Backbone as CSV, one residue per row, in Angstrom:
resi,resn,N_x,N_y,N_z,CA_x,CA_y,CA_z,C_x,C_y,C_z
1,UNK,0.352,25.179,-48.490,0.661,24.848,-47.103,-0.616,24.988,-46.282
2,UNK,-0.897,24.004,-45.437,-2.105,24.073,-44.637,-1.881,24.934,-43.396
3,UNK,-2.934,25.253,-42.691,-2.890,26.147,-41.538,-1.959,25.634,-40.446
4,UNK,-1.996,24.329,-40.190,-1.158,23.758,-39.124,0.326,24.003,-39.398
5,UNK,0.788,23.729,-40.622,2.187,23.964,-40.949,2.507,25.454,-40.985
6,UNK,1.565,26.282,-41.429,1.805,27.716,-41.450,2.041,28.236,-40.032
7,UNK,1.232,27.786,-39.080,1.390,28.212,-37.688,2.737,27.741,-37.151
8,UNK,3.089,26.473,-37.393,4.384,25.965,-36.934,5.526,26.801,-37.497
9,UNK,5.464,27.103,-38.783,6.534,27.851,-39.434,6.615,29.279,-38.904
10,UNK,5.469,29.894,-38.642,5.465,31.250,-38.110,6.063,31.299,-36.708
11,UNK,5.839,30.261,-35.927,6.340,30.232,-34.558,7.848,30.003,-34.469
12,UNK,8.417,29.285,-35.403,9.808,28.869,-35.284,10.668,29.339,-36.453
13,UNK,10.549,30.599,-36.820,11.318,31.112,-37.951,12.824,30.935,-37.755
14,UNK,13.302,30.933,-36.540,14.735,30.843,-36.276,15.205,29.425,-35.939
15,UNK,14.395,28.436,-36.208,14.741,27.054,-35.860,15.977,26.588,-36.620
16,UNK,16.861,25.893,-35.910,18.078,25.347,-36.506,17.879,23.931,-37.018
17,UNK,16.754,23.318,-36.669,16.489,21.931,-37.039,15.238,21.884,-37.915
18,UNK,15.375,21.212,-39.054,14.272,21.033,-39.979,13.875,19.561,-39.976
19,UNK,12.588,19.290,-39.799,12.050,17.937,-39.927,11.363,17.870,-41.285
20,UNK,11.743,16.898,-42.105,11.201,16.840,-43.457,10.724,15.432,-43.775
21,UNK,9.556,15.334,-44.368,9.071,14.024,-44.776,7.580,13.971,-45.000
22,UNK,7.045,12.794,-44.714,5.642,12.497,-44.976,4.808,12.663,-43.712
23,UNK,3.711,11.942,-43.620,2.806,12.080,-42.477,3.450,11.692,-41.154
24,UNK,4.453,10.823,-41.186,5.135,10.465,-39.926,5.798,11.702,-39.325
25,UNK,6.331,12.566,-40.161,6.931,13.820,-39.701,5.835,14.829,-39.373
26,UNK,4.897,14.981,-40.283,3.817,15.959,-40.109,3.110,15.798,-38.760
27,UNK,2.892,14.563,-38.343,2.123,14.294,-37.124,2.971,14.259,-35.857
28,UNK,4.263,14.487,-35.963,5.156,14.420,-34.802,4.849,15.583,-33.862
29,UNK,4.429,15.318,-32.639,4.054,16.397,-31.715,5.250,17.278,-31.341
30,UNK,5.105,18.567,-31.576,6.169,19.528,-31.256,6.558,19.486,-29.780
31,UNK,5.591,19.235,-28.921,5.845,19.248,-27.480,6.939,18.257,-27.068
32,UNK,7.120,17.192,-27.839,8.126,16.186,-27.479,9.551,16.696,-27.635
33,UNK,9.733,17.815,-28.314,11.067,18.379,-28.482,11.422,19.373,-27.383
34,UNK,10.521,19.550,-26.426,10.796,20.434,-25.301,11.082,21.846,-25.768
35,UNK,12.166,22.407,-25.270,12.520,23.794,-25.603,13.208,23.922,-26.957
36,UNK,13.477,22.809,-27.611,14.145,22.849,-28.909,13.149,23.244,-29.993
37,UNK,13.431,24.327,-30.672,12.563,24.786,-31.755,12.900,24.009,-33.022
38,UNK,11.895,23.437,-33.612,12.064,22.694,-34.863,11.122,23.267,-35.911
39,UNK,11.520,23.154,-37.128,10.684,23.547,-38.259,10.128,22.257,-38.838
40,UNK,8.836,22.020,-38.688,8.228,20.792,-39.182,7.727,21.014,-40.597
41,UNK,8.365,20.353,-41.533,7.977,20.433,-42.950,7.473,19.074,-43.431
42,UNK,6.743,18.396,-42.580,6.118,17.148,-42.977,4.866,17.428,-43.785
43,UNK,4.556,16.512,-44.692,3.358,16.662,-45.513,2.686,15.309,-45.669
44,UNK,1.416,15.252,-45.301,0.662,14.005,-45.420,0.698,13.485,-46.853
45,UNK,0.955,12.186,-46.999,0.909,11.535,-48.300,2.083,11.817,-49.213
46,UNK,3.085,12.539,-48.712,4.201,12.913,-49.580,5.016,11.700,-49.990
47,UNK,5.599,11.795,-51.168,6.473,10.747,-51.695,7.832,11.358,-52.028
48,UNK,8.875,10.605,-51.794,10.236,11.099,-52.010,10.462,11.510,-53.449
49,UNK,9.860,10.772,-54.358,10.108,11.032,-55.774,9.543,12.374,-56.234
50,UNK,8.625,12.973,-55.482,8.096,14.295,-55.821,8.510,15.372,-54.816
51,UNK,9.121,15.005,-53.721,9.398,15.940,-52.634,10.690,16.727,-52.802
52,UNK,11.513,16.381,-53.760,12.820,17.039,-53.886,12.682,18.553,-54.052
53,UNK,11.782,18.982,-54.888,11.603,20.430,-55.087,11.202,21.117,-53.780
54,UNK,10.275,20.512,-53.063,9.848,21.068,-51.764,10.998,21.071,-50.773
55,UNK,11.823,20.010,-50.811,12.977,19.925,-49.920,13.968,21.053,-50.216
56,UNK,14.281,21.249,-51.475,15.220,22.317,-51.864,14.725,23.674,-51.378
57,UNK,13.439,23.928,-51.552,12.852,25.191,-51.124,12.923,25.343,-49.599
58,UNK,12.631,24.280,-48.877,12.653,24.350,-47.414,14.061,24.607,-46.889
59,UNK,15.043,23.921,-47.441,16.425,24.105,-46.990,16.912,25.510,-47.334
60,UNK,16.558,26.007,-48.515,16.971,27.355,-48.926,16.292,28.430,-48.074
61,UNK,15.013,28.258,-47.789,14.266,29.290,-47.054,14.574,29.320,-45.570
62,UNK,14.713,28.154,-44.957,14.847,28.099,-43.500,16.290,28.007,-43.027
63,UNK,17.211,27.681,-43.916,18.644,27.640,-43.622,18.963,26.895,-42.312
64,UNK,18.495,25.659,-42.185,18.751,24.911,-40.948,20.209,24.471,-40.851
65,UNK,20.633,24.163,-39.635,21.960,23.566,-39.426,21.878,22.045,-39.581
66,UNK,20.703,21.495,-39.219,20.498,20.049,-39.279,19.114,19.763,-39.840
67,UNK,19.025,18.656,-40.576,17.740,18.243,-41.116,17.546,16.752,-40.853
68,UNK,16.349,16.406,-40.425,15.966,15.012,-40.239,15.011,14.663,-41.376
69,UNK,15.347,13.623,-42.136,14.522,13.199,-43.272,13.927,11.830,-42.969
70,UNK,12.610,11.720,-43.085,11.921,10.429,-42.956,10.837,10.416,-44.022
71,UNK,11.069,9.636,-45.067,10.138,9.589,-46.194,10.403,8.295,-46.965
72,UNK,9.394,7.812,-47.676,9.596,6.642,-48.522,8.500,5.597,-48.459
73,UNK,7.771,5.515,-47.365,6.764,4.464,-47.247,5.622,4.671,-48.246
74,UNK,5.273,5.924,-48.524,4.208,6.175,-49.500,4.653,5.801,-50.906
75,UNK,5.913,6.014,-51.209,6.442,5.591,-52.512,6.264,4.076,-52.668
76,UNK,6.635,3.340,-51.626,6.482,1.877,-51.657,5.012,1.516,-51.868
77,UNK,4.126,2.203,-51.167,2.695,1.955,-51.304,2.167,2.230,-52.705
78,UNK,2.835,3.133,-53.421,2.434,3.460,-54.799,3.156,2.599,-55.830
79,UNK,3.959,1.636,-55.367,4.624,0.725,-56.284,5.891,1.272,-56.929
80,UNK,6.426,2.362,-56.394,7.670,2.933,-56.922,8.827,2.073,-56.421
81,UNK,9.779,1.787,-57.279,10.885,0.904,-56.896,11.716,1.531,-55.775
82,UNK,12.237,0.681,-54.912,13.040,1.182,-53.802,14.310,1.864,-54.308
83,UNK,14.829,1.448,-55.444,16.014,2.087,-56.018,15.702,3.531,-56.441
84,UNK,14.517,3.730,-57.005,14.097,5.079,-57.395,13.910,5.959,-56.168
85,UNK,13.315,5.408,-55.121,13.096,6.151,-53.874,14.442,6.541,-53.269
86,UNK,15.362,5.600,-53.180,16.685,5.887,-52.615,17.404,6.947,-53.446
87,UNK,17.248,6.897,-54.767,17.859,7.903,-55.628,17.321,9.297,-55.350
88,UNK,16.015,9.408,-55.133,15.404,10.705,-54.816,15.906,11.223,-53.474
89,UNK,16.020,10.342,-52.499,16.496,10.750,-51.176,17.975,11.130,-51.244
90,UNK,18.731,10.447,-52.066,20.142,10.807,-52.239,20.276,12.232,-52.782
91,UNK,19.372,12.640,-53.654,19.386,14.011,-54.166,19.082,15.012,-53.045
92,UNK,18.211,14.640,-52.117,17.948,15.508,-50.957,19.213,15.658,-50.116
93,UNK,19.903,14.535,-49.888,21.147,14.573,-49.115,22.162,15.470,-49.811
94,UNK,22.289,15.342,-51.118,23.224,16.179,-51.875,22.875,17.655,-51.729
95,UNK,21.590,17.975,-51.780,21.139,19.363,-51.604,21.550,19.884,-50.233
96,UNK,21.330,19.091,-49.207,21.690,19.502,-47.847,23.203,19.683,-47.717
97,UNK,23.957,18.761,-48.241,25.418,18.835,-48.137,25.967,20.059,-48.858
98,UNK,25.367,20.425,-49.991,25.797,21.615,-50.718,25.617,22.879,-49.892
99,UNK,24.707,22.834,-48.955,24.443,23.982,-48.082,25.027,23.782,-46.678
100,UNK,25.889,22.786,-46.530,26.550,22.476,-45.255,25.564,22.176,-44.136
101,UNK,24.495,21.476,-44.476,23.478,21.079,-43.501,23.725,19.617,-43.144
102,UNK,23.834,19.327,-41.847,23.971,17.941,-41.397,22.643,17.215,-41.597
103,UNK,22.737,15.948,-41.992,21.546,15.153,-42.283,21.429,13.986,-41.303
104,UNK,20.253,13.816,-40.763,19.880,12.620,-40.011,18.850,11.911,-40.884
105,UNK,19.271,10.832,-41.530,18.410,10.101,-42.458,17.772,8.934,-41.726
106,UNK,16.463,8.965,-41.625,15.736,7.956,-40.856,15.323,6.773,-41.717
107,UNK,15.406,5.619,-41.111,14.860,4.415,-41.730,13.351,4.569,-41.855
108,UNK,12.801,3.988,-42.905,11.349,3.907,-43.035,10.843,3.010,-41.910
109,UNK,9.754,3.422,-41.301,9.225,2.702,-40.142,8.582,1.380,-40.554
110,UNK,8.541,0.432,-39.630,7.837,-0.822,-39.929,6.331,-0.575,-40.000
111,UNK,5.620,-1.516,-40.570,4.158,-1.474,-40.594,3.643,-2.710,-39.853
112,UNK,2.372,-2.681,-39.537,1.730,-3.829,-38.912,0.670,-4.342,-39.874
113,UNK,0.990,-5.402,-40.645,0.053,-5.874,-41.680,-1.244,-6.453,-41.127
114,UNK,-1.270,-6.799,-39.848,-2.512,-7.305,-39.269,-3.542,-6.183,-39.086
115,UNK,-3.030,-4.952,-38.963,-3.917,-3.796,-38.804,-4.003,-3.020,-40.120
116,UNK,-2.854,-2.794,-40.749,-2.774,-2.075,-42.024,-2.854,-3.106,-43.137
117,UNK,-3.930,-3.132,-43.851,-4.195,-4.217,-44.795,-3.748,-3.925,-46.227
118,UNK,-2.977,-2.878,-46.434,-2.464,-2.577,-47.768,-1.227,-3.437,-48.004
119,UNK,-1.347,-4.441,-48.820,-0.252,-5.398,-49.020,0.915,-4.825,-49.816
120,UNK,0.753,-3.653,-50.417,1.858,-3.064,-51.175,2.976,-2.552,-50.270
121,UNK,2.703,-2.379,-48.981,3.722,-1.955,-48.022,4.428,-3.184,-47.450
122,UNK,5.114,-3.928,-48.293,5.709,-5.186,-47.848,6.937,-4.957,-46.971
123,UNK,7.065,-5.807,-45.981,8.219,-5.762,-45.085,9.507,-5.901,-45.884
124,UNK,9.495,-6.782,-46.851,10.684,-7.024,-47.669,11.135,-5.746,-48.384
125,UNK,10.195,-5.003,-48.967,10.538,-3.759,-49.657,11.032,-2.695,-48.678
126,UNK,10.399,-2.610,-47.516,10.820,-1.624,-46.516,12.243,-1.935,-46.043
127,UNK,12.523,-3.188,-45.751,13.870,-3.569,-45.315,14.892,-3.281,-46.406
128,UNK,14.555,-3.610,-47.657,15.474,-3.338,-48.773,15.741,-1.842,-48.902
129,UNK,14.683,-1.024,-48.835,14.877,0.424,-48.906,15.752,0.906,-47.760
130,UNK,15.507,0.416,-46.563,16.317,0.841,-45.419,17.788,0.470,-45.590
131,UNK,18.074,-0.664,-46.195,19.460,-1.035,-46.480,20.090,-0.044,-47.453
132,UNK,19.337,0.352,-48.474,19.841,1.339,-49.431,20.055,2.691,-48.758
133,UNK,19.131,3.083,-47.890,19.262,4.359,-47.191,20.475,4.365,-46.267
134,UNK,20.665,3.272,-45.558,21.842,3.197,-44.683,23.123,3.325,-45.496
135,UNK,23.133,2.767,-46.701,24.292,2.871,-47.582,24.573,4.292,-48.053
136,UNK,23.578,5.173,-47.994,23.772,6.570,-48.381,24.492,7.383,-47.304
137,UNK,24.617,6.810,-46.146,25.214,7.521,-45.001,26.704,7.195,-44.920
138,UNK,27.452,7.741,-45.870,28.870,7.415,-45.998,29.801,8.485,-45.448
139,UNK,29.260,9.561,-44.950,30.121,10.639,-44.470,29.674,11.078,-43.088
140,UNK,30.549,11.735,-42.348,30.209,12.138,-40.975,29.004,13.074,-40.881
141,UNK,28.740,13.851,-41.937,27.623,14.786,-41.859,26.280,14.157,-42.239
142,UNK,26.288,12.856,-42.527,25.043,12.142,-42.841,24.976,10.912,-41.941
143,UNK,24.032,10.925,-41.005,23.899,9.845,-40.026,22.592,9.093,-40.242
144,UNK,22.669,7.769,-40.218,21.481,6.920,-40.332,20.839,6.780,-38.957
145,UNK,19.537,6.982,-38.891,18.780,6.854,-37.649,17.828,5.677,-37.844
146,UNK,18.100,4.580,-37.174,17.394,3.327,-37.434,16.103,3.205,-36.629
147,UNK,15.122,4.003,-37.020,13.813,3.927,-36.369,13.144,2.572,-36.613
148,UNK,13.465,1.929,-37.725,12.856,0.630,-38.021,13.154,-0.354,-36.882
149,UNK,14.423,-0.540,-36.582,14.785,-1.494,-35.529,14.464,-0.977,-34.133
150,UNK,14.391,0.335,-33.968,14.014,0.902,-32.672,12.556,0.579,-32.344
151,UNK,11.718,0.449,-33.369,10.292,0.199,-33.163,9.873,-1.246,-33.394
152,UNK,10.563,-1.929,-34.269,10.125,-3.217,-34.786,10.177,-4.345,-33.762
153,UNK,9.155,-5.173,-33.803,9.145,-6.445,-33.094,8.758,-7.500,-34.128
154,UNK,9.679,-8.407,-34.414,9.459,-9.417,-35.456,9.091,-8.771,-36.798
155,UNK,9.806,-7.692,-37.131,9.598,-6.951,-38.379,8.197,-6.375,-38.526
156,UNK,7.562,-6.066,-37.411,6.247,-5.425,-37.427,6.218,-4.262,-36.457
157,UNK,5.392,-3.277,-36.765,5.144,-2.162,-35.863,4.170,-2.643,-34.781
158,UNK,4.610,-2.657,-33.517,3.724,-3.148,-32.452,2.453,-2.303,-32.320
159,UNK,1.380,-2.972,-32.009,0.084,-2.302,-31.887,0.116,-1.161,-30.878
160,UNK,0.941,-1.275,-29.847,0.998,-0.233,-28.819,1.604,1.074,-29.337
161,UNK,2.236,1.051,-30.516,2.864,2.244,-31.089,2.120,2.812,-32.297
162,UNK,0.977,2.264,-32.656,0.346,2.684,-33.910,-1.139,2.972,-33.758
163,UNK,-1.622,3.840,-34.624,-3.051,4.143,-34.678,-3.771,3.238,-35.670
164,UNK,-3.057,2.850,-36.741,-3.708,2.132,-37.831,-2.829,1.080,-38.505
165,UNK,-1.676,0.800,-37.931,-0.760,-0.170,-38.521,0.315,0.461,-39.380
166,UNK,0.149,1.735,-39.732,1.126,2.463,-40.535,1.641,3.700,-39.804
167,UNK,0.737,4.452,-39.202,1.091,5.703,-38.544,1.310,5.500,-37.041
168,UNK,2.199,6.313,-36.492,2.490,6.225,-35.067,1.414,6.905,-34.236
169,UNK,1.232,6.392,-33.032,0.408,7.074,-32.041,1.355,7.854,-31.118
170,UNK,0.812,8.478,-30.095,1.645,9.305,-29.211,2.759,8.483,-28.555
171,UNK,2.446,7.253,-28.135,3.472,6.400,-27.534,4.590,6.084,-28.519
172,UNK,4.240,5.888,-29.778,5.251,5.659,-30.804,6.158,6.860,-30.967
173,UNK,5.567,8.055,-30.947,6.378,9.277,-31.060,7.271,9.485,-29.838
174,UNK,6.761,9.173,-28.673,7.611,9.259,-27.478,8.812,8.330,-27.644
175,UNK,8.566,7.129,-28.121,9.622,6.129,-28.278,10.694,6.587,-29.267
176,UNK,10.289,7.086,-30.439,11.307,7.482,-31.419,11.993,8.792,-31.035
177,UNK,11.288,9.669,-30.329,11.921,10.912,-29.875,13.014,10.588,-28.869
178,UNK,12.715,9.714,-27.942,13.721,9.289,-26.962,14.909,8.643,-27.677
179,UNK,14.631,7.786,-28.645,15.684,7.135,-29.426,16.536,8.179,-30.157
180,UNK,15.883,9.167,-30.742,16.598,10.228,-31.464,17.536,10.981,-30.527
181,UNK,17.063,11.357,-29.357,17.886,12.088,-28.400,19.041,11.232,-27.886
182,UNK,18.806,9.931,-27.698,19.833,9.044,-27.135,20.896,8.620,-28.144
183,UNK,20.572,8.587,-29.422,21.492,7.992,-30.399,22.081,8.976,-31.401
184,UNK,21.658,10.227,-31.353,22.187,11.202,-32.302,22.602,12.479,-31.586
185,UNK,23.249,13.346,-32.339,23.608,14.668,-31.825,22.668,15.723,-32.410
186,UNK,21.449,15.322,-32.691,20.491,16.178,-33.380,20.352,17.553,-32.730
187,UNK,20.373,17.613,-31.416,20.152,18.877,-30.741,21.385,19.367,-29.979
188,UNK,22.533,18.738,-30.213,23.778,19.199,-29.611,24.312,20.383,-30.407
189,UNK,25.010,21.249,-29.763,25.723,22.363,-30.399,24.816,23.279,-31.212
190,UNK,23.628,23.526,-30.725,22.739,24.456,-31.436,22.643,25.752,-30.667
């Protein structure tokens, strides 16, 4: 664990909300959550197919009431099939449900291919994965959070929301945080 995550974890030992995923989670500014304490367990470059063990440990150690999961774009970039990625994320959901943790499962964010020149992050694969992820949200304790459509313009991440065509900038984080508060019960009843 790097120093930044160690400091976050030390500050919010009693947090009821766990954020889990890749660099999109890791870089999410804590200040946007206001007085709500969150445990940020994002990790740069993480892939769903290897994150299950880390997820199990985080849920067991921090005992959150709710968890937000956003992961999968790096798997696509590494050529891992979307079916394999969805299967790994389904195991995370099962782990959370076994511990009575509500899940907010986020769509993989769009990319901007004009800025992000890695062609392995195809829009078609991202959309297919998001369809599979939405299909995993079959019960009341698992809610799909459609960040893809909240951000997307013509199936691309607008330049005003990104630093490099893949990662969000501060304006992008403001946009998805507002969307999260408006469309979910993520911070209700805590």
